[in-house]
C-alpha positions as CSV (number, residue, x, y, z in Angstrom):
1,M,106.6,130.3,150.6
2,L,106.3,133.2,153.0
3,V,106.5,135.7,150.1
4,A,103.9,133.9,148.2
5,F,101.7,133.8,151.2
6,A,102.0,137.5,151.9
7,T,101.5,138.8,148.4
8,A,98.5,136.4,147.7
9,K,96.8,137.0,150.9
10,T,97.4,140.8,151.3
11,Q,94.4,141.6,148.9
12,V,92.2,139.3,150.7
13,L,93.1,141.0,154.0
14,L,92.5,144.4,152.6
15,H,89.2,143.7,150.7
16,D,87.6,140.9,152.8
17,G,88.8,141.2,156.3
18,F,90.9,139.3,158.7
19,R,88.4,136.3,159.3
20,E,88.3,135.5,155.5
21,L,92.1,135.8,155.6
22,L,92.2,133.1,158.3
23,H,89.7,131.0,156.4
24,G,91.3,131.2,153.2
25,S,94.8,130.4,154.3
26,R,94.1,127.1,156.3
27,T,96.0,125.0,153.6
28,D,98.8,127.6,153.3
29,R,99.3,127.5,157.1
30,A,99.2,123.6,157.1
31,M,101.8,123.4,154.4
32,L,104.1,126.0,156.1
33,L,103.9,124.1,159.4
34,G,104.5,120.8,157.6
35,S,107.5,122.1,155.8
36,L,108.9,123.5,159.1
37,Y,108.5,120.2,160.9
38,L,110.4,118.5,158.0
39,L,113.1,121.0,158.0
40,I,113.6,120.8,161.8
41,E,113.0,117.1,162.3
42,G,113.9,115.6,158.9
43,G,112.3,112.7,157.0
44,G,113.6,110.1,159.2
45,R,114.3,106.5,158.7
46,W,111.6,105.9,156.2
47,S,112.5,108.9,153.9
48,A,113.8,108.5,150.3
49,D,116.9,110.6,150.9
50,N,117.9,108.4,153.8
51,R,117.7,105.3,151.5
52,F,119.6,107.3,148.8
53,Y,122.5,108.4,151.0
54,H,122.7,105.4,153.3
55,P,121.8,102.3,151.1
56,N,123.3,99.7,153.4
57,Q,121.2,100.5,156.4
58,Q,117.9,98.8,157.0
């Protein structure tokens, strides 16, 4: 995800400037932060993988 962000947004930074980079990467940053949150905290009790690995719990 970081490599894709860096390669896609380098051209924007070079040609359009820093403000356009920040504006154009809002969705990318939101997805990155959401992925980091799930990596750190996990899906929790309501996640599909929890139901798959622990089918007897409610």
